[in-house]
C-alpha positions as a printed Julia matrix, in Angstrom:
245×3 Matrix{Float64}:
  84.59   87.46   62.94
  83.87   89.05   66.72
  83.24   92.86   66.35
  83.3    95.5    69.04
  81.22   98.3    68.14
  79.95  101.44   69.92
  76.34  102.71   70.22
  75.7   106.43   70.74
  76.08  105.73   74.37
  77.54  102.31   75.05
  80.49  100.17   74.24
  78.96   96.57   73.3
  80.28   93.57   71.85
  78.72   91.59   69.14
  79.59   88.68   66.89
  78.98   84.86   67.02
  82.57   83.96   68.74
  84.07   86.15   71.09
  87.11   83.98   71.23
  87.74   84.71   67.38
  91.42   84.93   66.14
  90.73   88.4    65.08
  88.43   91.35   65.86
  87.23   94.38   64.25
  86.12   97.66   65.73
  85.65  101.29   64.8
  88.6   103.19   65.58
  86.82  105.74   67.57
  86.27  102.92   70.15
  89.91  102.13   70.66
  91.72  103.56   73.98
  95.26  103.86   73.42
  97.33  102.65   76.17
  99.86  105.26   77.49
 103.74  103.97   77.21
 103.68  103.39   81.15
 100.59  101.5    81.05
 101.13   97.56   80.49
  98.8    95.32   78.82
  97.97   93.58   82.24
  96.78   96.72   83.62
  94.83   97.55   80.29
  93.16   94.19   80.54
  91.93   95.28   84.09
  90.53   98.71   83.05
  87.09   96.97   82.16
  86.21   95.57   85.68
  87.3    98.75   87.31
  85.26  100.76   84.89
  81.99   99.22   86.27
  82.85  100.81   89.49
  84.04  104.15   88.38
  81.0   104.62   86.16
  78.69  104.57   89.22
  81.2   106.77   91.46
  81.46  109.59   88.8
  77.71  109.87   88.87
  77.46  109.8    92.79
  78.73  113.44   93.52
  81.29  112.36   96.19
  83.0   115.23   97.97
  85.7   115.34  100.5
  82.96  115.44  103.17
  81.16  112.48  101.84
  80.77  109.13  103.84
  80.78  106.03  101.74
  80.09  102.31  102.34
  80.8    99.51   99.61
  79.03   96.16  100.15
  80.89   93.46   98.15
  84.43   93.71   97.36
  84.98   91.66   94.45
  85.95   93.43   90.96
  82.96   95.63   90.91
  83.12   96.7    94.56
  87.12   97.45   94.23
  86.21   99.64   91.15
  83.75  101.49   93.51
  86.52  101.55   96.12
  89.38  102.65   93.7
  86.83  105.3    92.07
  85.71  106.73   95.29
  89.42  107.17   96.49
  89.85  109.3    93.48
  87.54  112.02   95.28
  89.02  111.86   98.76
  85.75  111.15  100.97
  86.36  111.64  104.43
  85.14  108.17  105.23
  85.0   104.9   103.3
  83.88  101.5   104.76
  84.38   98.11  102.81
  82.35   95.06  103.78
  82.39   91.38  102.53
  82.3    87.78  103.8
  85.04   86.64  101.72
  88.62   86.75  103.23
  90.19   87.26   99.85
  88.01   89.96   98.92
  88.64   91.78  102.32
  92.28   91.32  101.63
  92.09   92.86   98.38
  89.98   95.94  100.07
  92.91   96.47  102.5
  95.62   95.94   99.93
  93.84   98.76   97.75
  94.29  101.41  100.72
  90.81  100.77  102.66
  91.26  101.6   106.25
  87.88  100.48  107.48
  87.25   96.88  106.18
  84.3    94.84  107.92
  83.8    91.13  107.79
  80.17   91.21  107.94
  79.92   87.68  108.62
  81.56   88.34  112.07
  81.02   91.85  112.8
  77.69   93.92  112.85
  77.92   96.27  109.82
  75.12   98.63  111.08
  76.77   98.99  114.6
  80.17   99.65  112.82
  78.7   102.39  110.49
  76.65  103.82  113.46
  79.87  103.85  115.46
  82.08  105.66  112.63
  79.2   108.22  111.84
  77.88  109.08  115.29
  74.62  107.53  114.68
  73.86  109.2   111.51
  74.62  106.75  108.85
  76.81  106.97  105.45
  75.84  109.41  102.71
  75.87  106.78  100.09
  76.28  102.92   99.55
  77.54  101.36   96.6
  76.51   97.7    95.94
  79.25   95.61   94.59
  77.05   92.41   95.5
  73.51   92.37   95.81
  70.4    90.32   97.32
  67.29   90.86   99.25
  69.22   90.95  102.56
  72.05   93.28  101.35
  69.42   95.74   99.78
  67.9    95.98  103.24
  71.07   96.46  104.87
  72.25   99.08  102.67
  69.09  100.96  103.47
  69.81  100.71  107.11
  73.27  101.72  107.17
  72.73  105.06  104.76
  71.5   108.26  106.43
  68.17  109.68  106.02
  68.02  111.33  102.51
  71.14  109.2   101.56
  71.53  107.09   98.23
  72.07  103.59   97.58
  73.88  102.89   94.37
  73.08   99.52   92.82
  75.17   97.88   89.92
  75.56   94.41   91.25
  73.79   92.03   89.08
  70.42   90.61   90.84
  67.73   88.56   89.28
  64.26   89.38   88.81
  62.0    89.0    92.09
  64.47   90.22   94.67
  62.52   91.72   97.31
  62.92   95.46   97.85
  62.65   97.21  101.29
  60.2    99.89  100.32
  59.27  100.64  104.07
  62.61  101.79  105.14
  63.06  103.33  101.73
  60.09  105.3   101.97
  60.46  106.44  105.84
  64.09  107.38  105.44
  63.51  109.11  102.07
  66.07  107.52  100.33
  67.33  107.87   96.68
  67.91  104.69   94.77
  70.09  104.58   91.51
  71.09  101.9    89.42
  73.67  101.58   86.69
  74.66   99.16   84.0
  78.04   98.8    82.4
  79.99  102.0    81.77
  81.0   104.5    78.8
  83.75  105.0    76.71
  84.76  107.87   78.73
  85.38  105.56   81.95
  88.22  103.67   79.86
  89.92  106.75   79.05
  89.89  108.28   82.52
  91.09  105.05   84.27
  93.86  104.88   81.33
  94.97  108.29   82.23
  94.9   108.02   86.09
  97.01  104.85   85.82
  99.5   106.79   83.36
  99.47  109.7    86.11
  99.9   107.37   88.98
  96.81  107.98   90.74
  95.44  104.39   90.02
  97.82  101.74   90.73
  98.47   98.11   91.72
  95.57   96.99   89.65
  97.51   93.7    89.11
  96.75   92.96   92.89
  93.08   91.69   91.56
  94.74   88.84   89.46
  94.77   85.9    91.89
  95.33   83.5    88.93
  97.37   83.58   85.75
  97.45   81.02   83.02
  99.58   80.7    79.76
  97.25   80.43   76.56
  97.93   76.73   76.19
  95.97   76.45   79.62
  92.92   77.95   78.39
  90.56   75.25   79.56
  91.85   75.12   83.09
  91.73   79.02   83.25
  87.96   79.02   82.35
  87.48   76.22   84.62
  88.68   78.29   87.43
  86.77   81.35   86.59
  83.48   79.72   86.14
  83.66   76.97   88.78
  86.01   78.48   91.22
  87.17   75.78   93.4
  89.3    78.08   95.43
  89.26   81.8    96.2
  89.31   84.13   92.87
  89.18   87.7    92.13
  90.21   87.69   88.52
  91.68   85.01   86.17
  94.03   86.16   83.57
  95.14   84.53   80.38
  98.6    85.51   78.82
  98.21   85.74   75.0
 101.76   87.17   74.32
 102.77   84.03   72.62
 100.08   84.33   69.87
């Protein structure tokens, strides 16, 4: 039997078969969906929670300027979370057209295709040459890390919660010269699920279903997994409909 358990700080999954027919978990780890929150919205709380976990610890204010690099599910979580705090500027960058489209649909007014535009120039123009206060990395590699350090202002912060392999180079010279802070995050806590569920119920977070680019009935489980894994076409989120189980 698959089990969902909660350590003192983290929600964790354990068990040999995550696709078991039944699961058990302590009652205290369950977040009850409000009557006006759909199961589909509930299923999308998890990817958004990754972004909101970082955003809640970033001290965003109405005077903050924010950049997000990578607008897949994690970056969209950053965007959705940052909007709750009303910063005066949010810039979202990606190279994938479907991700850029998603960022626009979720209300970002400054969307940059960094395969066609110079992100440093765009940020410089929007901030009068100062740079943004903080950058969130929804995608990460060596080039993106350096880019993030170049677009953040002196004394600013780079927030990293994209998955990166060991051995990725870090721009120590820029980091030191500009006296930057670097914060890393892993997963989320129970409180993020509660907060997101509440904000959906209140209408402050809406339209999460836009993230689902592909839907499959449970009978097409194999096709759904292949789409999510191999991505033969642009994908943001794949959803299985289990309602007939």
